[in-house]
N, CA and C of each residue as an Amber inpcrd file, in Angstrom:
protein
   501
 -40.5270000 -25.1610000 -45.0710000 -40.5740000 -24.0190000 -45.9810000
 -39.5030000 -24.2160000 -47.0580000 -39.9030000 -24.1090000 -48.3060000
 -38.9450000 -24.3230000 -49.3850000 -38.3860000 -22.9970000 -49.9170000
 -37.3350000 -23.1160000 -50.7020000 -36.6330000 -21.9420000 -51.2320000
 -37.5220000 -21.0900000 -52.1340000 -38.3900000 -21.7290000 -52.9010000
 -39.2800000 -20.9770000 -53.8020000 -40.2330000 -20.0880000 -53.0180000
 -40.7270000 -20.5930000 -51.9090000 -41.6190000 -19.8060000 -51.0600000
 -40.8760000 -18.5970000 -50.4780000 -39.6370000 -18.8210000 -50.0590000
 -38.8210000 -17.7150000 -49.5390000 -38.5630000 -16.6610000 -50.6080000
 -38.2140000 -17.1060000 -51.7850000 -37.9190000 -16.1780000 -52.8870000
 -39.1650000 -15.3850000 -53.2660000 -40.3110000 -16.0630000 -53.3580000
 -41.5560000 -15.3670000 -53.6910000 -41.9150000 -14.3380000 -52.6220000
 -41.7390000 -14.6980000 -51.3610000 -42.0380000 -13.7720000 -50.2660000
 -41.0930000 -12.5820000 -50.3140000 -39.8270000 -12.8280000 -50.5950000
 -38.8520000 -11.7410000 -50.7280000 -39.2930000 -10.7880000 -51.8390000
 -39.6180000 -11.3300000 -52.9800000 -40.0310000 -10.4930000 -54.1160000
 -41.2790000  -9.6660000 -53.8060000 -42.1890000 -10.2440000 -53.0390000
 -43.4350000  -9.5470000 -52.7020000 -43.2540000  -8.4720000 -51.6410000
 -42.2320000  -8.6060000 -50.8070000 -42.1090000  -7.7150000 -49.6460000
 -40.9330000  -6.7530000 -49.6870000 -39.9430000  -6.9890000 -50.5110000
 -38.7330000  -6.1690000 -50.4380000 -39.0010000  -4.7020000 -50.7810000
 -39.7750000  -4.4250000 -51.8090000 -40.0210000  -3.0270000 -52.1620000
 -40.8600000  -2.2860000 -51.1260000 -41.9670000  -2.8750000 -50.6380000
 -42.7110000  -2.1660000 -49.5870000 -41.8740000  -1.9630000 -48.3180000
 -41.0780000  -2.9590000 -47.9510000 -40.2350000  -2.8130000 -46.7630000
 -39.1890000  -1.7300000 -46.9820000 -38.5540000  -1.7230000 -48.1410000
 -37.5500000  -0.7040000 -48.4380000 -38.1670000   0.6910000 -48.3560000
 -39.3670000   0.8520000 -48.9040000 -40.0490000   2.1480000 -48.8550000
 -40.3380000   2.5910000 -47.4380000 -40.7840000   1.6650000 -46.6110000
 -41.0640000   1.9780000 -45.2080000 -39.7990000   2.4110000 -44.4950000
 -38.7530000   1.6260000 -44.6270000 -37.4940000   1.9310000 -43.9380000
 -36.8890000   3.2250000 -44.4700000 -36.9950000   3.4680000 -45.7560000
 -36.4830000   4.7140000 -46.3260000 -37.1830000   5.9180000 -45.7030000
 -38.4680000   5.8000000 -45.4420000 -39.1900000   6.8810000 -44.7630000
 -38.6770000   7.1020000 -43.3580000 -38.3930000   6.0250000 -42.6500000
 -37.8810000   6.1350000 -41.2760000 -36.4880000   6.7390000 -41.2400000
 -35.7030000   6.4940000 -42.2860000 -34.3180000   6.9670000 -42.2980000
 -34.1510000   8.2240000 -43.1340000 -35.2540000   8.8420000 -43.4940000
 -35.2400000  10.0610000 -44.3110000 -34.5170000   9.8550000 -45.6350000
 -34.6500000   8.6630000 -46.1680000 -34.0660000   8.3850000 -47.4700000
 -32.5770000   8.1070000 -47.4580000 -31.9790000   7.9130000 -46.2870000
 -30.5540000   7.5770000 -46.2150000 -30.3750000   6.1870000 -46.8200000
 -29.8780000   6.1500000 -48.0330000 -29.8190000   4.9110000 -48.7970000
 -28.9730000   3.8350000 -48.1370000 -27.7900000   4.1970000 -47.6660000
 -26.8980000   3.2050000 -47.0600000 -27.5220000   2.5990000 -45.8080000
 -28.0790000   3.4480000 -44.9470000 -28.6940000   2.9460000 -43.7280000
 -29.9280000   2.1120000 -44.0550000 -30.7270000   2.5600000 -45.0000000
 -31.9130000   1.8150000 -45.4080000 -31.5200000   0.4330000 -45.9020000
 -30.5180000   0.3640000 -46.7630000 -30.0810000  -0.9230000 -47.2970000
 -29.5470000  -1.8270000 -46.1960000 -28.7950000  -1.2570000 -45.2490000
 -28.2830000  -2.0500000 -44.1250000 -29.4260000  -2.6410000 -43.3060000
 -30.4270000  -1.8260000 -43.0140000 -31.5470000  -2.2880000 -42.1870000
 -32.3510000  -3.3540000 -42.9300000 -32.6290000  -3.1270000 -44.1980000
 -33.3930000  -4.1010000 -44.9770000 -32.6220000  -5.4160000 -45.0800000
 -31.3270000  -5.3260000 -45.3260000 -30.5090000  -6.5300000 -45.4360000
 -30.4950000  -7.3050000 -44.1140000 -30.2730000  -6.6150000 -43.0170000
 -30.2630000  -7.2670000 -41.7040000 -31.6240000  -7.8860000 -41.4020000
 -32.6860000  -7.1950000 -41.7600000 -34.0390000  -7.7060000 -41.5260000
 -34.2660000  -9.0040000 -42.2830000 -33.8650000  -9.0520000 -43.5440000
 -34.0610000 -10.2720000 -44.3230000 -33.1540000 -11.4010000 -43.8480000
 -31.9750000 -11.0820000 -43.3620000 -31.1160000 -12.1340000 -42.7940000
 -31.7850000 -12.7580000 -41.5720000 -32.3730000 -11.9160000 -40.7250000
 -33.0830000 -12.4300000 -39.5550000 -34.3140000 -13.2280000 -39.9680000
 -35.0050000 -12.7460000 -40.9950000 -36.1870000 -13.4620000 -41.4860000
 -35.8030000 -14.8470000 -41.9940000 -34.7570000 -14.9180000 -42.7710000
 -34.3120000 -16.1840000 -43.3320000 -34.0150000 -17.1840000 -42.2150000
 -33.3080000 -16.7320000 -41.2180000 -32.9460000 -17.5970000 -40.0860000
 -34.1980000 -18.0510000 -39.3300000 -35.0850000 -17.1090000 -39.0380000
 -36.2920000 -17.4210000 -38.2680000 -37.2890000 -18.2500000 -39.0690000
 -37.5390000 -17.8700000 -40.3000000 -38.5620000 -18.5250000 -41.0960000
 -38.1900000 -19.9540000 -41.4560000 -36.9050000 -20.2160000 -41.5950000
 -36.5000000 -21.5950000 -41.8810000 -36.8020000 -22.5050000 -40.6930000
 -36.7160000 -21.9630000 -39.4930000 -36.9910000 -22.7610000 -38.2930000
 -38.4680000 -22.7860000 -37.9520000 -39.1200000 -21.6050000 -38.0110000
 -40.4800000 -21.4730000 -37.5080000 -41.5470000 -21.3820000 -38.5910000
 -41.1400000 -21.2920000 -39.8270000 -42.1010000 -21.1760000 -40.9140000
 -42.4670000 -19.7200000 -41.1790000 -43.1330000 -19.5140000 -42.2830000
 -43.5400000 -18.1840000 -42.7190000 -44.6640000 -17.6610000 -41.8310000
 -44.5530000 -16.4110000 -41.3260000 -45.6410000 -15.8550000 -40.5170000
 -46.8680000 -15.5790000 -41.3820000 -48.0120000 -15.3740000 -40.7190000
 -49.2610000 -15.0890000 -41.4470000 -49.1490000 -13.8250000 -42.2870000
 -48.4780000 -12.8030000 -41.7460000 -48.3150000 -11.5380000 -42.4580000
 -46.8180000 -11.2150000 -42.5080000 -46.1190000 -11.7180000 -43.5250000
 -44.6660000 -11.5360000 -43.5780000 -44.2270000 -10.0720000 -43.5810000
 -44.9680000  -9.1950000 -44.2720000 -44.5650000  -7.7930000 -44.3330000
 -44.6620000  -7.1360000 -42.9560000 -45.6960000  -7.4340000 -42.2140000
 -45.8320000  -6.8830000 -40.8580000 -44.6880000  -7.3870000 -39.9800000
 -44.3540000  -8.6530000 -40.1020000 -43.2420000  -9.2380000 -39.3450000
 -41.9420000  -8.5140000 -39.7050000 -41.7180000  -8.3330000 -40.9900000
 -40.4970000  -7.6640000 -41.4500000 -40.4220000  -6.2290000 -40.9410000
 -41.5310000  -5.5060000 -40.9820000 -41.5400000  -4.1200000 -40.5020000
 -41.2270000  -4.0500000 -39.0090000 -41.7530000  -4.9830000 -38.2480000
 -41.4650000  -5.0040000 -36.8110000 -39.9850000  -5.2570000 -36.5650000
 -39.4260000  -6.2090000 -37.2710000 -38.0000000  -6.5110000 -37.1120000
 -37.1570000  -5.3170000 -37.5750000 -37.5430000  -4.7010000 -38.6780000
 -36.7970000  -3.5420000 -39.1830000 -36.7990000  -2.4120000 -38.1630000
 -37.9380000  -2.1660000 -37.5130000 -38.0000000  -1.1410000 -36.4630000
 -37.0300000  -1.4770000 -35.3370000 -37.0170000  -2.7470000 -34.9470000
 -36.1100000  -3.1650000 -33.8750000 -34.6480000  -2.9860000 -34.2770000
 -34.3310000  -3.2860000 -35.5220000 -32.9630000  -3.0920000 -36.0110000
 -32.6060000  -1.6080000 -35.9770000 -33.5380000  -0.7540000 -36.4020000
 -33.2990000   0.6890000 -36.3970000 -33.1140000   1.2060000 -34.9750000
 -33.9570000   0.7730000 -34.0560000 -33.8340000   1.2030000 -32.6650000
 -32.5040000   0.7350000 -32.0900000 -32.1140000  -0.4840000 -32.4180000
 -30.8340000  -1.0070000 -31.9440000 -29.6730000  -0.1760000 -32.4860000
 -29.7560000   0.1990000 -33.7550000 -28.7120000   1.0460000 -34.3490000
 -28.6750000   2.4010000 -33.6640000 -29.8430000   2.9250000 -33.3200000
 -29.9090000   4.2210000 -32.6450000 -29.2930000   4.1360000 -31.2520000
 -29.5320000   3.0250000 -30.5710000 -28.9780000   2.8600000 -29.2240000
 -27.4540000   2.8860000 -29.2330000 -26.8760000   2.3100000 -30.2670000
 -25.4190000   2.2640000 -30.3280000 -24.8400000   3.5310000 -30.9350000
 -25.7390000   4.4350000 -31.3830000 -25.3260000   5.6910000 -32.0160000
 -24.3270000   5.4120000 -33.1460000 -24.6310000   4.4060000 -33.9120000
 -23.7730000   3.9900000 -35.0120000 -23.6330000   5.1180000 -36.0270000
 -22.4070000   5.5100000 -36.3920000 -22.2540000   6.5360000 -37.4160000
 -22.8120000   6.0470000 -38.7420000 -23.4530000   6.9500000 -39.4610000
 -23.9800000   6.6190000 -40.7690000 -23.4740000   7.6340000 -41.7730000
 -23.2120000   7.1690000 -42.9830000 -22.7590000   8.0770000 -44.0300000
 -23.9540000   8.8220000 -44.5820000 -23.8040000  10.1120000 -44.8190000
 -24.8730000  10.9240000 -45.3930000 -24.2330000  11.8560000 -46.3990000
 -24.1470000  11.3910000 -47.6390000 -23.4720000  12.1180000 -48.7190000
 -22.0500000  12.4460000 -48.3150000 -21.7200000  13.7230000 -48.1570000
 -20.3500000  14.1140000 -47.8530000 -20.0890000  14.3440000 -46.3770000
 -21.0810000  14.1170000 -45.5450000 -20.8800000  14.3530000 -44.1230000
 -21.2230000  13.0950000 -43.3480000 -20.8020000  13.0360000 -42.1090000
 -21.1270000  11.9060000 -41.2600000 -22.0670000  12.3920000 -40.1780000
 -23.1420000  11.6730000 -39.9960000 -24.1130000  12.0150000 -38.9630000
 -24.2090000  10.8400000 -38.0060000 -24.9010000  11.0270000 -36.9060000
 -25.1580000   9.9170000 -36.0060000 -26.6490000   9.7370000 -35.8740000
 -27.0260000   8.5490000 -35.5120000 -28.4410000   8.2820000 -35.2850000
 -28.9010000   9.1190000 -34.1070000 -30.1990000   9.4270000 -34.0050000
 -30.7150000  10.2110000 -32.8880000 -30.3660000   9.5710000 -31.5570000
 -30.1460000  10.3940000 -30.5520000 -29.7630000   9.9500000 -29.2270000
 -31.0070000   9.5570000 -28.4440000 -31.1110000   8.2810000 -28.1040000
 -32.2690000   7.8210000 -27.3550000 -32.2370000   8.2940000 -25.9090000
 -31.0730000   8.7160000 -25.4240000 -30.9690000   9.1870000 -24.0520000
 -31.6060000  10.5570000 -23.8840000 -32.0780000  11.1550000 -24.9570000
 -32.6660000  12.4910000 -24.8800000 -34.0920000  12.4650000 -24.3440000
 -34.5230000  11.3330000 -23.8230000 -35.8640000  11.2550000 -23.2480000
 -36.8200000  10.4280000 -24.0750000 -36.4540000  10.0580000 -25.2820000
 -37.3230000   9.2420000 -26.1170000 -37.1520000   7.7810000 -25.7470000
 -38.2610000   7.1020000 -25.6000000 -38.2470000   5.6690000 -25.3600000
 -38.3130000   4.9740000 -26.7140000 -37.7870000   3.7450000 -26.8300000
 -37.8870000   3.0240000 -28.1000000 -39.3260000   2.9110000 -28.6000000
 -40.2840000   2.7420000 -27.6770000 -41.6850000   2.6550000 -28.0780000
 -42.1430000   3.9630000 -28.7240000 -41.6520000   5.0950000 -28.1970000
 -41.9900000   6.3860000 -28.7870000 -41.4540000   6.4720000 -30.2140000
 -40.2380000   5.9740000 -30.4130000 -39.6470000   6.0060000 -31.7540000
 -40.4410000   5.1290000 -32.7110000 -40.9310000   4.0060000 -32.2150000
 -41.7360000   3.1350000 -33.0650000 -43.0260000   3.8340000 -33.4570000
 -43.6860000   4.4770000 -32.4920000 -44.9150000   5.2190000 -32.7890000
 -44.6420000   6.3250000 -33.7980000 -43.5670000   7.0540000 -33.5870000
 -43.1990000   8.1140000 -34.5220000 -42.8900000   7.5130000 -35.8850000
 -42.1830000   6.3820000 -35.8940000 -41.8780000   5.7040000 -37.1550000
 -43.1360000   5.2910000 -37.9010000 -44.1220000   4.7980000 -37.1620000
 -45.3870000   4.4260000 -37.7920000 -46.0890000   5.6530000 -38.3610000
 -46.0420000   6.7580000 -37.6100000 -46.6390000   7.9960000 -38.1070000
 -45.9260000   8.4940000 -39.3490000 -44.5960000   8.4440000 -39.3220000
 -43.8100000   8.8890000 -40.4790000 -44.0820000   7.9910000 -41.6880000
 -44.2610000   6.7070000 -41.4320000 -44.5210000   5.7580000 -42.5020000
 -45.8130000   6.0960000 -43.2410000 -46.7750000   6.6550000 -42.5190000
 -48.0700000   6.9860000 -43.1220000 -48.0330000   8.2950000 -43.9160000
 -47.0070000   9.1140000 -43.6950000 -46.8980000  10.3800000 -44.4230000
 -46.3560000  10.1300000 -45.8250000 -46.5600000  11.1110000 -46.7010000
 -45.9260000  10.9670000 -48.0070000 -44.4260000  11.2650000 -47.8500000
 -43.6520000  10.8820000 -48.8190000 -42.1940000  10.9750000 -48.7330000
 -41.7050000  12.4140000 -48.5280000 -42.3300000  13.3700000 -49.1920000
 -41.9250000  14.7670000 -49.0370000 -42.1700000  15.2660000 -47.6160000
 -43.3150000  14.9040000 -47.0480000 -43.6220000  15.3270000 -45.6850000
 -42.6350000  14.7160000 -44.6870000 -42.3650000  13.4300000 -44.8360000
 -41.4210000  12.7620000 -43.9320000 -40.0360000  13.3750000 -44.0550000
 -39.6360000  13.6880000 -45.2800000 -38.2990000  14.2540000 -45.5110000
 -38.1560000  15.6250000 -44.8520000 -39.1650000  16.4870000 -44.9900000
 -39.0420000  17.8400000 -44.4450000 -39.1100000  17.8290000 -42.9190000
 -39.9590000  16.9700000 -42.3420000 -39.9950000  16.8620000 -40.8780000
 -38.6610000  16.3640000 -40.3340000 -38.0920000  15.3970000 -40.9840000
 -36.8120000  14.8520000 -40.5310000 -35.7040000  15.8850000 -40.6780000
 -35.6890000  16.5680000 -41.7980000 -34.6430000  17.5720000 -42.0150000
 -34.6770000  18.6430000 -40.9280000 -35.8580000  19.1040000 -40.5760000
 -35.9800000  20.1920000 -39.6120000 -35.8420000  19.7050000 -38.1720000
 -36.5880000  18.6620000 -37.8050000 -36.6540000  18.2580000 -36.4050000
 -35.5790000  17.2650000 -35.9800000 -35.1440000  16.4010000 -36.8670000
 -34.1380000  15.3970000 -36.4970000 -32.7390000  15.8720000 -36.8420000
 -32.5740000  16.3430000 -38.0720000 -31.2470000  16.7800000 -38.5060000
 -30.9110000  18.1770000 -38.0180000 -31.9420000  18.9430000 -37.5870000
 -31.7040000  20.2840000 -37.0690000 -31.3020000  21.2940000 -38.1330000
 -31.7030000  21.0410000 -39.3840000 -31.3510000  21.9640000 -40.4580000
 -32.2410000  23.2020000 -40.3950000 -31.7250000  24.3070000 -40.8500000
 -32.4770000  25.5620000 -40.8560000 -33.4310000  25.5950000 -42.0420000
 -34.4160000  26.4710000 -41.9600000 -35.3510000  26.6330000 -43.0770000
 -34.6060000  27.0780000 -44.3240000 -33.6250000  27.9480000 -44.1440000
 -32.8360000  28.4320000 -45.2910000 -32.1050000  27.2600000 -45.9570000
 -31.4900000  26.4110000 -45.1430000 -30.7580000  25.2690000 -45.6810000
 -31.6990000  24.3180000 -46.4190000 -32.8470000  24.0480000 -45.8220000
 -33.8290000  23.1600000 -46.4560000 -34.3090000  23.7750000 -47.7680000
 -34.5900000  25.0740000 -47.7510000 -35.0550000  25.7660000 -48.9510000
 -34.0200000  25.6580000 -50.0710000 -32.7740000  25.8830000 -49.7290000
 -31.7000000  25.7830000 -50.7180000 -31.6080000  24.3660000 -51.2780000
 -31.6450000  23.4000000 -50.3920000 -31.5290000  22.0000000 -50.8010000
 -32.7110000  21.5640000 -51.6650000 -33.9120000  22.0260000 -51.3300000
 -35.1120000  21.6330000 -52.0560000 -35.3590000  22.5020000 -53.2990000
 -34.6640000  23.6350000 -53.3850000 -34.8620000  24.5230000 -54.5230000
 -36.1700000  25.2880000 -54.4480000 -36.5900000  25.6320000 -53.2190000
 -37.8280000  26.3710000 -53.0100000 -37.5530000  27.5370000 -52.0580000
 -38.5430000  28.3930000 -51.8650000 -38.3580000  29.5350000 -50.9680000
 -38.5030000  29.1000000 -49.5100000 -37.9930000  29.9330000 -48.6020000
 -38.1410000  29.6570000 -47.1780000 -39.6180000  29.6550000 -46.7920000
 -40.3830000  30.5230000 -47.3980000 -41.8280000  30.5830000 -47.1280000
 -42.4980000  29.2710000 -47.5290000 -42.0690000  28.7040000 -48.6480000
 -42.6150000  27.4190000 -49.0810000 -42.2420000  26.3150000 -48.0880000
 -41.0270000  26.3750000 -47.5460000 -40.6020000  25.4040000 -46.5330000
 -41.4990000  25.5240000 -45.3040000 -41.7530000  26.7550000 -44.8820000
 -42.6280000  26.9660000 -43.7160000 -43.9980000  26.3290000 -43.9380000
 -44.5760000  26.5440000 -45.1060000 -45.8880000  25.9790000 -45.4140000
 -45.8590000  24.4650000 -45.4600000 -44.8460000  23.9130000 -46.0930000
 -44.7410000  22.4570000 -46.1840000 -44.5050000  21.8390000 -44.8060000
 -43.6990000  22.5140000 -44.0050000 -43.4320000  22.0250000 -42.6540000
 -44.7220000  22.0490000 -41.8210000 -45.4910000  23.1120000 -41.9290000
 -46.7490000  23.2120000 -41.2020000 -47.7060000  22.0950000 -41.6240000
 -47.8410000  21.8820000 -42.9330000 -48.7420000  20.8320000 -43.4160000
 -48.2460000  19.4380000 -43.0190000 -46.9460000  19.2510000 -43.0100000
 -46.3820000  17.9580000 -42.5980000 -46.6460000  17.7070000 -41.1130000
 -46.5120000  18.7480000 -40.2930000 -46.8090000  18.6110000 -38.8550000
 -48.2790000  18.2600000 -38.6470000 -49.1550000  18.9270000 -39.4000000
 -50.5890000  18.6450000 -39.2840000 -50.8840000  17.1990000 -39.6860000
 -50.2750000  16.7420000 -40.7580000 -50.4830000  15.3640000 -41.2050000
 -49.9550000  14.3810000 -40.1610000 -48.8090000  14.6950000 -39.5680000
 -48.2450000  13.8280000 -38.5320000 -49.1650000  13.7980000 -37.3150000
 -49.6890000  14.9540000 -36.9320000 -50.6080000  15.0230000 -35.7990000
 -51.8390000  14.1530000 -36.0610000 -52.3400000  14.1870000 -37.2900000
 -53.4990000  13.3670000 -37.6490000 -53.1690000  11.8790000 -37.5480000
 -51.9350000  11.5260000 -37.8600000 -51.5230000  10.1180000 -37.7670000
 -51.3370000   9.6830000 -36.3190000 -50.7800000  10.5490000 -35.4870000
 -50.4480000  10.1780000 -34.1120000 -51.6510000  10.2090000 -33.1760000
 -52.6140000  11.0750000 -33.4160000 -53.7630000  11.1950000 -32.5230000
 -54.5010000   9.8650000 -32.3510000 -54.8490000   9.1450000 -33.4260000
 -55.5110000   7.8510000 -33.2260000 -54.6230000   6.8460000 -32.4820000
 -53.3150000   6.8880000 -32.7350000 -52.3980000   5.9790000 -32.0440000
 -52.3610000   6.2810000 -30.5540000 -52.3430000   7.5680000 -30.2040000
 -52.3300000   7.9530000 -28.7970000 -53.6280000   7.5340000 -28.1190000
 -54.7570000   7.6970000 -28.8060000 -56.0380000   7.3040000 -28.2370000
 -56.1040000   5.8050000 -28.0300000 -55.5280000   5.0420000 -28.9550000
 -55.5030000   3.5970000 -28.8320000 -54.6740000   3.1660000 -27.6300000
 -53.5510000   3.8400000 -27.4110000 -52.6980000   3.5250000 -26.2640000
 -53.4210000   3.8530000 -24.9630000 -54.1430000   4.9770000 -24.9290000
 -54.8820000   5.3640000 -23.7280000 -55.9910000   4.3900000 -23.3980000
 -56.6460000   3.8370000 -24.4020000 -57.7500000   2.9090000 -24.1480000
 -57.2700000   1.4720000 -23.9460000 -56.0660000   1.1610000 -24.4130000
 -55.4890000  -0.1860000 -24.2620000 -54.1170000  -0.0990000 -23.6120000
 -54.0480000   0.2450000 -22.3310000 -52.7160000   0.4220000 -21.7090000
 -51.9320000  -0.8400000 -21.5920000
């Protein structure tokens, strides 16, 4: 594998990968950049030895999920504007596979839906806080949250059925 092939693959995949990871991290720029950077470092090391995979973006997304799950396991502090938060606690009953499924579902949602679900369910923010931050009414937050949950349910139902039929 030559350097030009690596550079072309990077150019073709960096933006879609960044978008995917940003959805998983609710737009946390620092964490997203860390995960994308670590993913490409692993890709560079692996691809130089084993060659370019058939679907580089799928490979990168899988590695990025693993990096995110690993970061969650260590509860690595992450910067979030003026406050410090921690990654979700995997000891709360969620298995890494569950997080991957949820990540895939979140990836399929639009950015606004993913952001509002994360703000409410992961960050534990109140509707009032979300409304203030988004510049909308609490009633609008309720509606957006409901529609985001419905969209997430639509994404997860086929995945759950696939798992049931292919254990």
